[in-house]
N, C-alpha and C positions, 0 to 999 in steps of 0.2 A: 743445646741446654735437654741432656734427658733425665729426665728424674723419671726414679723408682719410685712408684705407689708406697704409701706406707703401710705396714703388714696391719690389721685388726686386732686390738687386744684379746677380745673376745670374738669367740663363734657367732655367728648370725645363728638369730632363734630359727629354729625347724632345722638343725643339722643332729647328726647321730655324737651320742660323746663319743671319748676318745675308746671307748671299749669296742663302737659297731654297733651298741644293741640301743633299742629307743626307750627311754625311762619308761616304765609304766610300771600301774598296780598287782602285784600277784593277784588270783585269782582268791584263793585261799586268804589271802588280807582281808578281802572287800567280804568272804565268805561269813569270814571268823567275825567281820565288826557285826554284820547285821544280825551272824549267830546270839551276838552280845545285845546289842540293844534289844530285839523281841526277847532274850530272855529277862532285863529288867524289863521291861511291858506285862510279862508274866509276873513275876516276882511284885510287881506291885499290884495289881488287879487284881492279885489270886490270897492276900494275905490276909483272909480273913479264918479262925480259927473254929476245928473241925473236931470232932472225935471220931474215933475210929478203933474198932476190934480187929485184931488177927491171933491164929488160936486164943494164949492166952491172957496176952496183953492189950490192956484197957487203956491208950492214951489222948492226950489231943492237945496237937498242935498246928501251925498256918498249915492252910490247905497246898499250897506252892510245895512242901517242903516234903509232904506228903506224897502230892506229885512225881514228884523229882523222886524220891524213895523209889519208890516203882519201877520207872522208868531208867532205870542207873541196876534195877534188880534183872526188870525183862534184858537190859544189853546183856548185862555181867550172864547169866541164862542162855542165851539165843548164842556168843560166842563162847562157851564152855559147850555145849551142846552141836554146836560147831565144829567146833574142836574134834569131835568125839566121832560124827559122824564123816573128817577127811580121815582119821588115822585109819580109822576101819574100810575103807576105799581104797587106802596104799594098801592094807595085808594082804588085799583079793588080789 
């Protein structure tokens, strides 16, 4: 009476999937989710209207829009000046 064991239908928990990699959440996804949550809190807390002037523009708008536009403009200027600096270094 030599009985062969019946193979399990599914892998036991704690084992690796067929690809050999552990299932995990990518750090970039975690960072993106945290950034979105922080952005939602930021928008909710800064919804008051503010008046602002820049050159010849007089406008009124939500504070979060003003801050977001300033941040995007700063990021774009940073990239432009960084590009110019890298290009000058390559030419030397």
